[in-house]
Steps between C-alpha positions, in 0.01 A plus 500: 500500500775735594681425177188573301463839667865582437463411132187701461669797662797477261271485200305797625819702558614421153175621349517822707854559384404441138203736541718775646760459226225525239351807655843668516561417137166644395564815698842542333340479157233764572641862502472702817220752518476814712214438735515840666241742363658771294405851613249674272611826339316805624336703230543876447171647625428874541209660680431862406251751625475717191875572450603442864669168577318339792683164516722284289670163520876467535561426123277797419701734715820371352356570157417858600856549631636381162245687286591813304504836673185681607371720775245244631452126522231512236727702269779244529262207451342668197843563351568126527165370377402751230775405256417129540124498494332679212201708603598485868379853581163459323437159656569615854279807459198267444571264787232644728231430239609152395632382835765283342759552224753251372777604267778308321832655426624546144625169358874450513707426194637178645155349541524467878197552720427867576390672816135524599338769709180444702327813633201465744275759660454418872255751637675803365845356536696374200696177534757439227654158467798455270545144383812360340422167335868411480531513878188299585597161631865540411613517856778748420646637819759773527723532805536833675858565390415443133196722529704776661764474228235530230343799671834673536582443130157630399550807721838571341367457148213730577734758648717486190207535265343785694817700546647446154551831314298368206133441424428122478171328419370174366244457223279201421446360158218743435727799579350578840719614788480228769793608722708805553764625738460801729659742256246409231204528741611838631541623144145386411340613829363152541508553883343844495147383592362647819437158664856387419384215279699407193347610176434197282569435225826689523513792260727471198774759470656391173361353182554135432825427320663207330722287717871554452464836327610781734353838428486845661179653631410833659247547778342841536633638173264795532602582860778722618706202620469205260644165609687282254536122535672223309261211478612134499283190483592136586258236370363242744284192464190700586559858399808712549715671767557863417739763630515879455847645566517879564661667200475868589878543534559319172239711322655822630848387397380399154317829461810695607715294264252556218499877564877503515525307173251735338703799618819346367326416175387860457845625585670255265249598223613864526872426508696580185734211586413154374469247777517118462501262802595134456446228759762248605423290188571817297140529382348845455254575782453880485557777247376854443382683186832685465666167425275451199584844364878468558546143372238505230384159623129436468271485805388152396855368506573647839164390642587145412775516764805409289828395648791740528689342209186493285458874561866566422468303182206709398692819577785377287268428211343846534848663499426649844831400653866528393579305185714204602791372298362146513220321677727294724673811644160666538367203698802504727458875547133458592584217745757723666241776516248275674755364747629847581149629556415209728817547703468875555441838341607494137473762228585510134469757224354379170589694189217402267539485122227760461707764686317467832682430826349284779618451851412144614514443875459167676407466866460181705171447685407257781444131427734506199297745292666774295380828364624679187456872439517639145566874482530710189797731563540615143428866592730485796779353295443755231506781752818360654664473162395852409629632833830310447526644150445850633772446763736376234415797284563737786830332572602531137414872513715545811787311338482726199558811714857628535444616860573238767167453680408302816160492665458426871182393678374675821658220694837595356531192280625538146210439258664537162796645314619529145805395300667843535483468880673160492768639260562810715536330837629166379211303672194344340229481772291265287777239522525536879332222694475697817289800590646837404401800712556872478763490770693233304476715193614812676805319629573381144468852363699656785787254448541598130491883537704753681381603849176694480243606764194412287472132597354562841241717330425216256444256788274748674309573177434130442356451850260795493135431423362854520504763228832499312642701212734397219856608554837458325870516580838433341786282622838391357596150429833360616649576156399865543210487253191689604177307558162666515250351742131559533245353739131505415214408743253252353147394608440311822842598643717348229812680367693521175869557489656614169872539415649665192871544414660838411392648179131490584342810648388444853389804694600468863246600764513541871517175694181407686496540873586157654256367749599628852811670352617837643463808283871581513586167340239557227655830415852345487382225265338748268816714492718193417264399225501843341879515523526162327288638217 
């Protein structure tokens, strides 16, 4: 009996062990499930008395904190809901009559479920429930640190957008303004309502424009202080993101530059000097009408902006530049001209085959540009040549006179003399490299004549600038030959000294009174002069 019990017990234990093993195997094959009930997400519910917030759930208050700016809770909520729910304002205005309004947000481009809004009238109070189908039953939980990080980032982005020195707004596919930063709203007076509510839809400041095509627009063109903006548009999946950058400073600078260019253009148009400005590629960028008249190049040719060498080739063909011996030497000469003008101030004189004379000046400009000035100096050259011819004629007349003549400037410097003067005194002042003065000449004269008291009077006569009278005297050369001297005052303080050898009649006169000389000495000089006669 005992053995039977022991056997039965062993069999039972074996079956229990097999049953436990089987149950453990089944449990290992079945995945683990969370048996704890997941917390239900609280909906965003608002309770308003007219536009005064009476109560709200925690998600609703978080939504108000993250909503766009506004002076009241209703203004912030309207700014969030109005762009998403078409006809939001009209539907809420009829809530008291219908008692219940349900709206669906505009469909999204990605096909995902959109927000729904349920509005109910509860005895004069309006309860708004915002439903997000994506969040229902998803069990998405956000820890406090992640939520705080998201809120801080949103706050920073909002501060950047509101304090940016530009106007920024977003447009939907229909062209309506669905978001704007503080600068845009202040410019449109969207917050100027008495109750502080945001005006919706947001007013449009600028006309719709094509994406990627910046343009300039003026606000208040008829006012005393118009505002200029550079508009930029960035295309998005649903509409566009637009920016308006202030351009008042750029407009003022462009207007000042335009006025300056117009002033220069008018000035250049009246200049008798031809102006041609070439850029760093040596292509003509600017010219004035005088260049057309001086070079005889057509306006059509110059307006086509030819290169420097193309213009020089055309001048050569028109015989408006010096005739070269051969084309190769001419090309080398023009290359040297261009390089010299680019390196610094350079000037050349062109003797044209037609008898005209041009002065061509090259000046370097910033950024590698170069300017050429063409000036007709034919009259100047003709006047210079005529003046030089008159001087040469006058010199020839002086050289033909037997009397030795020397002319001194008011400064005492020798201006001119003739051949007879050089033959008499053995010195040709024209061949002297240095400066010859009256004092040097008096020493020369005094060294070749016998002692005479007239030289001090000559020095004093040459230094006087007041009224003077012509006077004459006679001295003897070292060989005893008599030499007649006369001193004639000329205009502007100049003086002429004339010398003639014996045989010519020279009437001696009293010596002039030297400057600051005593009367006794003057009388003695006059007596000596008369005795010499």
